[in-house]
C-alpha positions in Angstrom: 155.8 86.9 144.3 152.9 89.0 143.5 149.6 88.0 145.6 147.2 86.4 144.9 149.4 83.9 142.8 147.9 81.8 140.4 150.3 78.2 140.8 149.9 75.1 138.5 149.6 72.0 140.4 153.0 70.7 139.8 154.3 73.9 141.7 151.9 73.3 144.5 151.7 69.6 145.4 155.6 69.2 146.1 155.5 72.3 148.8 151.8 71.5 150.0 153.3 71.3 153.8 154.5 74.8 153.3 151.4 76.3 153.3 149.9 77.5 156.6 146.4 76.7 155.6 144.5 74.9 152.9 141.0 76.1 152.0 138.6 74.5 150.2 135.9 77.1 149.0 133.5 74.6 147.4 130.2 73.6 149.0 130.0 70.9 151.8 128.7 68.2 149.6 131.9 68.6 147.2 133.9 68.8 150.1 132.7 65.7 151.7 133.2 63.7 148.4 136.9 64.4 148.7 139.4 67.2 149.1 143.1 67.8 149.4 144.3 66.5 152.6 144.6 68.7 155.6 142.1 71.3 153.6 139.3 73.0 155.7 135.9 73.9 154.4 135.0 77.7 153.9 132.3 77.8 151.3 131.7 80.6 149.4 128.5 79.2 148.0 126.6 76.6 150.0 125.0 73.8 148.6 121.4 75.5 148.6 123.1 78.4 147.4 124.7 76.9 144.5 121.1 75.6 143.7 119.8 78.8 143.7 122.2 80.4 141.3 122.6 77.5 139.2 118.3 77.7 138.7 118.6 81.6 138.4 121.2 81.2 135.6 119.3 78.5 133.8 115.7 80.0 134.0 116.3 83.7 134.2 119.7 85.0 133.1 123.3 84.6 133.5 123.8 88.5 134.7 120.8 88.1 137.2 122.8 84.8 138.5 126.1 86.6 138.7 124.4 89.5 140.6 123.1 87.4 143.5 125.8 84.8 143.2 128.3 87.9 143.9 126.2 89.0 147.0 126.2 85.6 148.5 129.8 84.9 147.9 130.8 88.5 149.2 128.5 87.7 152.5 130.0 84.2 152.9 133.7 85.2 152.7 133.1 88.2 155.1 131.6 85.6 157.8 134.7 83.3 157.0 137.1 86.5 157.4 135.3 87.1 160.8 135.4 83.7 162.2 138.3 81.8 160.5 140.8 84.5 159.5 140.4 87.3 161.8 143.3 86.3 164.0 145.8 85.3 161.1 149.2 87.1 161.2 150.8 89.3 158.4 152.9 86.4 156.8 149.9 83.9 156.9 150.3 81.6 153.7 146.9 80.2 152.7 146.4 77.9 149.6 142.7 78.4 148.2 141.1 76.1 145.4 137.6 75.4 144.2 136.5 72.9 141.5 138.1 74.6 138.4 140.0 77.3 139.8 137.8 79.9 138.6 135.5 82.5 140.1 135.0 81.0 143.5 138.7 80.3 144.6 139.4 83.6 142.7 137.0 85.8 145.1 138.5 84.4 148.3 142.3 84.5 147.0 141.7 88.3 145.9 140.0 89.4 149.0 142.9 87.6 151.2 145.7 89.1 149.0 144.0 92.8 149.2 144.4 92.3 153.0 147.6 91.6 152.7 148.1 87.9 152.9 150.3 85.7 150.9 147.4 84.3 149.0 147.7 81.2 146.5 145.2 80.3 144.1 145.4 76.8 142.6 145.2 76.9 138.9 142.6 74.2 137.7 141.2 73.5 141.3 140.6 70.2 142.4 139.9 68.9 138.9 143.5 69.5 138.3 144.6 68.0 142.0 142.4 64.9 140.8 144.4 64.5 137.6 148.0 64.8 139.3 147.0 62.5 142.0 146.2 59.8 139.5 149.6 60.3 138.0 151.3 60.5 141.3 149.6 57.2 142.5 151.1 55.7 139.6 154.6 57.0 140.1 154.3 56.0 144.1 153.7 52.4 143.2 156.8 52.4 140.6 159.3 54.1 143.0 158.7 52.7 146.4 159.3 49.1 147.5 156.5 47.0 149.5 156.9 44.2 151.7 153.3 42.3 151.9 152.3 40.8 155.3 150.2 37.6 154.2 148.1 35.3 156.8 145.0 33.8 157.2 142.0 35.5 158.9 142.4 36.5 162.3 146.5 35.6 162.0 147.1 39.2 163.2 148.0 41.1 159.9 146.4 44.8 161.0 147.5 44.3 164.4 151.3 44.1 163.3 150.7 47.0 160.8 149.7 48.8 163.5 152.8 47.9 165.8 155.0 48.5 162.6 153.8 52.1 162.5 154.5 52.6 166.3 157.9 51.2 165.9 158.6 53.9 163.1 158.3 51.7 159.6 156.8 53.0 156.8 153.1 51.4 156.8 150.3 51.5 154.1 147.3 50.1 156.1 144.7 50.2 153.4 142.0 49.0 155.4 142.2 51.6 157.8 142.2 54.3 154.8 139.1 52.3 153.7 137.3 52.2 156.9 136.8 48.4 156.4 138.2 45.1 157.2 138.3 43.7 153.8 135.8 40.7 154.0 132.2 40.3 153.9 131.7 40.9 157.9 134.4 43.7 157.5 132.1 47.0 157.4 132.6 49.1 160.4 129.2 50.3 162.0 130.2 53.3 163.2 132.4 54.6 160.3 131.2 54.7 156.7 133.4 54.1 154.1 134.8 57.0 152.2 134.2 58.0 148.7 136.7 56.2 145.8 138.4 59.5 145.4 138.9 60.2 149.1 140.3 56.7 149.4 142.9 57.6 146.6 143.5 60.9 148.4 144.5 59.1 151.6 146.5 56.5 150.1 148.7 59.3 148.2 148.8 61.4 151.2 150.3 58.4 153.1 152.5 57.5 150.5 154.0 60.9 149.3 156.5 61.6 152.3 157.9 57.6 152.0 161.3 56.9 151.1 162.1 54.7 148.4 165.2 53.4 150.5 162.9 51.8 153.1 160.4 49.1 152.4 156.5 50.1 152.9 154.5 47.1 154.8 151.2 46.5 153.4 148.5 43.6 154.2 147.8 40.9 151.1 144.5 42.7 150.2 142.3 41.5 147.2 141.5 44.2 144.7 138.7 45.6 146.8 138.7 46.8 150.4 134.7 46.5 150.9 133.4 48.9 148.1 136.4 50.7 147.1 139.3 49.5 144.8 142.5 49.7 145.2 144.4 51.6 142.4 145.5 49.2 139.6 148.9 49.9 139.6 149.6 49.9 143.4 147.9 46.3 143.4 150.2 45.0 140.5 153.3 46.2 142.6 152.0 44.7 145.8 151.1 41.4 144.1 154.9 41.2 142.7 156.7 42.0 145.8 158.2 39.8 148.4 155.8 38.5 151.2 156.0 37.7 155.0 153.8 34.9 155.9 152.6 35.3 159.6 151.2 31.6 161.3 149.1 31.8 164.4 147.4 29.1 166.0 143.7 28.8 165.5 142.8 29.5 169.0 144.7 32.7 169.3 142.8 33.4 165.7 139.6 32.8 167.4 140.6 35.1 170.3 141.6 37.7 168.2 138.7 38.0 165.9 136.5 38.0 169.0 138.4 40.9 170.3 138.5 42.7 167.1 134.8 42.3 165.9 133.0 43.1 169.4 130.2 44.7 167.5 129.1 41.5 166.2 130.0 39.1 169.2 127.7 41.3 171.1 124.9 41.6 168.6 123.7 38.4 167.3 121.1 40.3 165.2 123.8 42.4 163.2 125.6 39.4 162.5 123.0 37.3 161.1 122.1 40.0 158.8 125.7 40.1 157.7 125.8 36.4 157.4 123.4 36.4 154.8 125.7 37.8 152.5 127.3 34.3 152.3 124.2 32.4 151.1 125.3 32.1 147.7 128.6 30.3 148.8 127.3 28.1 151.5 123.5 27.6 151.1 120.3 28.6 153.1 120.6 25.8 155.4 124.4 26.6 156.6 123.6 30.2 157.2 120.7 29.3 159.2 122.8 27.0 161.4 125.4 30.0 161.8 122.6 32.5 162.5 121.2 30.0 165.3 124.7 29.7 166.8 124.8 33.6 167.1 121.6 33.5 168.5 122.7 31.0 171.4 125.6 32.9 172.3 127.9 30.1 170.6 130.5 32.8 169.2 133.8 30.6 169.7 132.4 27.7 168.0 130.6 29.8 164.9 133.9 31.7 164.4 135.9 28.2 164.5 133.5 27.2 161.6 133.7 30.4 159.8 137.3 30.0 159.7 137.4 26.1 158.7 134.5 26.4 156.1 134.6 29.9 154.7 138.0 32.1 155.2 140.7 29.4 155.2 139.7 27.8 152.2 139.4 31.4 150.4 142.4 32.4 151.3 144.2 29.0 150.2 142.6 29.3 147.0 143.7 33.0 146.1 147.0 33.6 148.0 149.3 31.5 145.5 147.5 32.8 142.6 147.5 36.3 143.5 151.0 37.1 145.3 153.9 35.8 142.9 156.3 35.7 146.0 154.4 34.1 148.3 156.0 30.6 147.9 159.2 31.9 149.1 157.7 34.0 151.8 159.7 34.6 154.9 158.0 32.9 157.6 156.9 34.8 160.6 155.2 32.5 163.6 153.2 34.5 166.2 152.6 32.6 169.7 151.5 35.3 171.7 148.8 38.1 170.4 149.5 40.5 173.6 150.3 44.3 172.5 153.7 43.9 173.7 154.2 40.7 171.7 153.2 42.2 168.3 155.5 45.4 169.4 158.3 43.1 169.9 157.9 41.3 166.7 157.2 44.7 164.8 160.5 46.2 166.0 162.8 43.3 165.4 161.1 42.9 161.8 161.4 46.9 160.9 165.0 46.3 162.0 165.6 43.4 159.9 164.0 45.0 156.8 166.3 48.1 157.4 169.1 46.1 157.4 168.4 44.3 154.2 167.0 47.7 152.3 
């Protein structure tokens, strides 16, 4: 093959793991919004430089913009060579892409190939990657078989998914990928949610190596996880899949929630602000009562009331309607929420599902 090679996304993505490095030469803000999983960001034009060149292009001339742009690109590629690539061996094989697979990635790929490396440029760039991911997400939903972990809030669904992953099972943890626990109190204070596009990239990356011969365990999510939408075809497949129903004693659920939401348990003001989002459902008086409980440190009582008056009724209203096989769900009672108990349950469940696949 002659390098730099210009390859279509259909050739690149199935062999993505064969590249030694995936280099995204777009600007920092473009990269932060979404990128091919595993990519490193080596901008050939930084954010401010893109603005500079774009302004010159519009206000002066394309020729002047290209001169300045070429100088900036050459300087930035030189810096990346000295800091990122100088120690790469002769047989190093990088994949390079930009927004459309044009000048930015072309410049980087050309120089790397002239040095002697096996540089591959993604034809169509990130734009083609996004088109392909949308199609592949639909294909993944069609070809994979799912088992949906159901259960009321605090029953241990997320912990069971984590244990199943440790046991070697195929797991799609949408809340982890979305950096959100899926309810009005589910935002993670130290981790913002990714963009919708990055959420979809994370799902695709998780599912792309999974075998259709084994089940994929997933939680009974709603259509949105925080501010992010679960891809439509995946949501449809989940809702039509067989279910496993966790049942956990209320006292254990309260304990589990207090362990998992320590940022609220230790910060009554933060919790009070989040409870305001429930005003339309429960009224100002009830919210003030719950806020007072939080301020008084009556967390166990507050959690119990939130389960009884908000979370459990909402779950019971929606689960049968949204998950078509819930009425024939396999019952899975949990009497212990220790790590060892979840691990033992996960091992048995994974083994049972594998034998039934």
